[in-house]
C-alpha positions, 0 to 999 in steps of 0.5 A: 361748419364741419372740418374737411380733410383727412383728420378723423376722431378716434377713441382710445380703448384699454386693452385690459378692461376694454373701456373707452377712456380717451378721444383724440383725432389723427390724420388718416393719410399720414398714419393709416394703420391702427396706433397703440399707446400707453395711457392711464386707465381710470378703471384699472387704476394703472398705465395700460396699453390703449389701442385705437378704435374708430367707434365713438360711444 
């Protein structure tokens, strides 16, 4: 059965090369605005800023 509630899947997209590297979920009621986080990009081979994207490819 599918989960019910405010948690939704989000994708993390690198701000440098625009590749989608990570998928996680967040609670939309607690954090309604878009998040930014520093993560390792496999294409750039360095730590870059990743932004939240709601499109899952």
